[in-house]
N, C-alpha and C positions, 0 to 999 in steps of 0.2 A: 722381454724379461729385463733387459738392461735398463730400459726406460722406467719400468716399475721400480727397480732398485734405486735408480737416481732419485725418483720422486720420494721414495721411502726415506732415503738419506736426507733429502731436503726437509721433509716434515719433521724428522728427528732433530735435526739441527735447529730448525725454526722454533720448535717447541722448547728446546733447551734454552735458546736465547730469550724467547718471550717469557719463559718462566722466571727469568732473572730480572726482568724489566720492571721498574717501579710503576705504580699506577699513574698514568699521564694526567689524571685529574688532580693529583695531589702536589704537583710541583713542576720543575723543569731542570734541565741541565745548564750549568754555567761553569766556566773555567774557575777553579780555585787556586791554581798555580800554573804558570807558563814559563818557558825559557825560549827565547827567540832562536830558531834553528839557524846554524851557521855551518859552513864548511870548515872543519877543524884544520888549522894550519899544521904543517909537518912537525913543528917544534912543540905542539900541544898534543901530539899523538902519545899514547902510553909507551913506556919503555919496554924493551925486550923482557920477557918473551911475548908480551901482549901485542907488540908490533913486530912482524917478521918481514922477510924479503917480499912476500907475495900477498900478505893479508894482515888484517888487524883484528884482534880479539878472537882468534881461533881457540876453541875449547876453553872459553873464558866466561866467568860470571862477573857481571857489573852490578854492584849494589849501591844505590844512590838514595839520599834522603832529600826531601823537599818540604817546604813550609807552606801549609794551606792558608788561605785567607778566610773564606767561609767554610763552616763545617758541613758535614753531610750526616743526617740522622740515620740513613739506611744504606745508600749506595754511592759508589764512586765509579769512575772509569778512567783509563789512562790512554794517552796518545803516544805512539812511537813513530819517529820520523826517519825516513830514508831520503830526505829532500835532496841531498847532495851526493849520495852514493852512486857510483857508475854502473852498478849491477843490482840485481835483486838482493835484499838483505834477509837471510834465513835466520829466523828466531826459533829456538828449540824449546824454551820454557820461560815463563814469566810468573813471578809471584809478587804480592804486596804484603806488607805487614806494618806493625807499629814498632818503631825503634825503642830500645830499652830506655826507660825513664823519660820517654818523649824527647830524647836528645837528638840534636842535629849532628851529622857527620860521623855517626858510629856504625859499626857493622853488626852489632848485636840487636836481636829482635826480641820483643816480648813473647814468651811462650803462649801458644793458643791463638795468636793473631795472624799467622801466615795464611794467605788465601791464594789458591791457584787462579791464574788469569787466563781467560780464553779470548780469542778473536774470531768472531763468526763461528763460535762453537769449537774452534780448534786450539789445542795446546801449542802446537808448532805450526809455523806458517812462514810465508815469504812475502816481504814487502817490496813491490816494484820500485825501481829507482824513480826518484822525483815525487814520491807519495808519502803521506802521513796517514796512519790508520788508527782507529779507535777500538778499544777493547769492548767486550760485552760488559754489562753492568756487574759490579762486584759488590756483594753484600757485606760491606765493611764500614761501620760508622766511624767518622773521624771528627775531631773537634775543630773549632775555628782557631786560627793561629797555632796549629799543632803540626807535628812532624809525621811524615809518611815515608816509608821505605819501599823502594821498588827494586827488584832483582831481575836481571835479564841474563839468560844463558844462550850463547851462540856456539854451536859445535864447529861450523866451518868458518865463522867470522865474516867480516866484510872483505870481499876480494879487492885487491889494490889498496891504495892509501888515502883515498878520498872518502871520508866518513862525515856523518852529520853529528853535531853536538853543540855544546855551549861552553866554550873554554873558560869563561870568567864566572865560575859558579860561586865563589866565596863560600863554598861548602865542601867538606871532605867527602869523597866517594871512595869505594873500596873495590879492588879487583882481585880475583882468585882464579886459578886454573881449575877446570872441571865444572861439573854441574853442581853448584852450591846454592841453588835458589831456595831450597827448603832448610838450609843450615841455619841454626839460631845464631851462629856467630861464624865469621870467616877466620878460622884459625889455621888453615893450611899454610905450610911454610912459604908457598908462592904468593900469599896475600900481601898486597901493597895498597897504600893510600895515594890518591891524587886529588887535586882541586879542580875538577872538571865534571861536567855532566855530558853523557854520551847517549844519543838516540832518543832519550825521553824529552818530549816537548810540551806536554800538558797533562794536567790532572783535572778532571771535571767532577763536580759534586751535584747530587740531586738535592735541590733546595726548594723552599717555598716559592710560589709563582711571583711574589712581589720583589724578589731579589734582583739586584742590578750589578753591572760590571763596569769597573774603571780600568782602562788600559793605559799604561804609562809607556810612551814611545820615547826612546832616548839613546844616549851613548854610554860611555863608561861611568859617568856621574850618576846616571839612573841605574846602571847595571851593578853599582855598588863598589867600584874601585875606591879603596880607602876605608871601607867598612871593616868590621871585625869578622874574620872567618868563623863560620858556624853560629854567629850571633843573630843573623837576620836583622841587621840594623841599617840596611839601605834606607834611603829616604821614603820610597814607597811602602816599605814594611812599617815604618814609623807613622806614616799617615794612616795606614790600616789600623794600627793600634789606637790612634786617636778616634777613628770611626767606631771601633769595637768598644771603646770605653765610654762612648756617648750614651746618653739616655734616649736619644732620638732613634726610634725603630728603623727609620729610613736609612740612617747612617750605618747602623749595625748590620743591615742587610746588603751592604755593598762589598762585592769582591774586588780586590785590587790585584791586578796581574801585571807582570813586568815583561815588556817586549822591547828590551834595550840590549845593546851589545857594545863592548869595548871597541872604540875606534869608529863606530858607525857614523855615517854622514847622511844628511838630508838629501843630497843631490847626486851622489856617486856610489857605485857598488864597491865598497871597500869595507872589510871586516863585516861581511854580510851584505845583503841587498840594501840599497838606499831606502830611506823612509818613504819617499814618493813611490817606489816600486813595490814595497812590501805591505801596503795598506790592506790589500785584499786578503793576503795570507795571514797577517798578524793581527788584524782587527776585525775585518768584516766576516771572516770565516768563523769567528768565535760567537757562541750563542749568548744572548742577554746583554750585549754591550750597550750602555747608555751614555757613558762619558769616555773621553780620551784626553790625555795630556800630551802635548807636543813639546819636547825639550831637546831640540837638536840644533846644530849649527856651529858649535865651537870647533869641530874638526874640519868642517868645510872652510871656515875662515883661516884656521891655523895652517892648512896645507896649501892654500891658494897663494899665488905669487904675491909677494909683499911690495906691490907697486900700486899706484892709484888705479891704473887700468885693471889689474888683476883683482883688486878688492872690490871695485865697482861691478865687475863682472860677476863675482861670487855673490855680491849683494843681490843683484838682479835674479840670479839663479835660486838663491834662498827664498826670496819673496815669492817667486813662481812656485817653488816646492811647497811652501806654507799654504799658499792659496789653493793649490791643487789638493793637498791633503785635507784641508778644511772642506772644500767642495765635495770631495768623495765621501767624507764622513757625514756631512750635513745631508747628503742625498739619502742617507739611511737613518736620519733623525738623531744622530749621535752628537751630543754637545762636545765642543772642542775647546780646551783651555790651553792657551799659549804661554810658555815659560820663557822669560828673558834669559839671555846667554850670560853665564857667570864669568867673573874676571879670570884672566890668565896671565896678568902681568908678572914678569919674572921667569916665565917658562922659556927656557933657552930655545926649544924647537920652534916656538911660535913668536919669538921676539924679532922685531925689526926696528932699526934705529929711528926711522921716520914715523913710526907709530901707525902705519897704514892699516894694520890688522885691528888695532884698538879703535881706530876711527870707524872701521866697518862694523865692529861689534856694537859701537854706540849707535850707528845708523840703524842697524837691524833691530836693536832693542827699542829705539824710538818708534820704529814701524810697528813692532809687536804691541807696544803700549797704546799707540794712537790710531792705528788703522781701522779698528773696529771689526776686523775680520774674525777674530776669535770671540767666542761667547763670553769668556772671562780671561783675564791676564793674571798669571802667577809671576810676581816680580822677584824671582830668585836672585837676580843680580843685586837688588836692593838689600836682600837679606844677608848676603855673604860679603859684599864689598867692604873694603876698609874706607871709612869716612875721610881719613887723611890722605889716602891715595886710592881713588876709585878704580884704578886700573888693576888693583891687586885684591886678593881675598884677605880677609882678616886673618892674622897669624894664628889666632886660637882655633880657627876653623879648619886649618890644614895640618895642625899638629898631629904627628904620627904618620903622615904621608910624605911630607917634605918635598913634594913635586910641584907645589904652588898652583895646581889646577884641580886636583881631586880633593874634596872635603874629607876630613876625618869624621869619626863618629859625632864629634861636637857640631860640625858643620851640617851633617845630615839631620841631627836633632833640631838645629835652628830652622832648617827648611820645613821640617814637619810641624814645628811649633807655630810657624808663621803661616802655614797653609790655611787658606780661608775655606774651611769645610762647609760653610753655609752655602757655597755655590752648588753643592749637591742637592740641597733643598730647592734652590732657585731654578735649577734645570732638571728637576725630577721627571719632567715629561719630555726631556730630550732637547734638541737644538732649538734655540730661540728664533732662528731664521735660516733661510736656505739660499 
């Protein structure tokens, strides 16, 4: 009898999930938004009462808004990550909805848009540590370049203080005590706002079969440091807008997803796994990827010892990392575009009187331009540098940030305006060589 009950339960859940699944002949799943999973540093954990002595987010609702790239005419699904949690992550309820007026960073939802989310047919579930899980298909149409709101309720919270998230969201999220996933607005006195994403790592859209995906790999410059909070004006967002505004149907069918992180390096696991070690998780595990951009190296050079020996060593390590990333992606037919490292002259932390780090940056950029390893080169250095002092960024491009390394909105607009979108047509069939 027990076996019959188990099979009856299986068929019930299977029918529920299959009933929500779009017709496989009509399209495919692609990521429309991503955030690179990171272990959240202690200083980026939420304040009390959301962080306590023994856990994080007990009896808490997290409401987060994200910016889609491609729209979905019928279905979406979401991915929740427990990549860095030390224990199972118990999730008690999840909903999605459309934020009021299509706004980023708000807690209010449009009435009639809230949808309950299940995972393998279950409303509550536990994610094993080290794992990311996908929801069942959700019948919620979303537009391209639009906002989606995701609410997650945890009764027990994550045990301990190691949790998965994306600290540099440049987007306001909302926290509230209690189960508020169905609330149209978080008005509880406990509600607070933070500029972080927690646990949510991807949203996928059901799109036409000819859709393609571009993944941007990078550090804080790609993650949007210096952009405007809730404006979605990071340079990948602005490249997406150019593609969406094109009359070319190929360009309009490209999803642009951001797999960058503040402080990330190509060669070492700091501020998230290194680029060379996260390719499988952050690119190859995503469906529909046709193109990738590699824009890494500034932090590797900046923290390496400022001696000839130290900088020649990091040069060798960077070239090895670039070659390995390209080889791994080419093996799957993905075209890889290499971006030159932008100027950091005047940055106190990276300054050295002998200019060894600048010499290394120039050597690396020369290799990126001339090696022929990349399918195409994106010369972001040439876009941002000051013609009168090529070691520095143009002053008008870092206005508003003041740190001399991160572009402001004007700098990101310059990168997007100079981006050679014709390369997507050139490599529409994937990598040019292997």
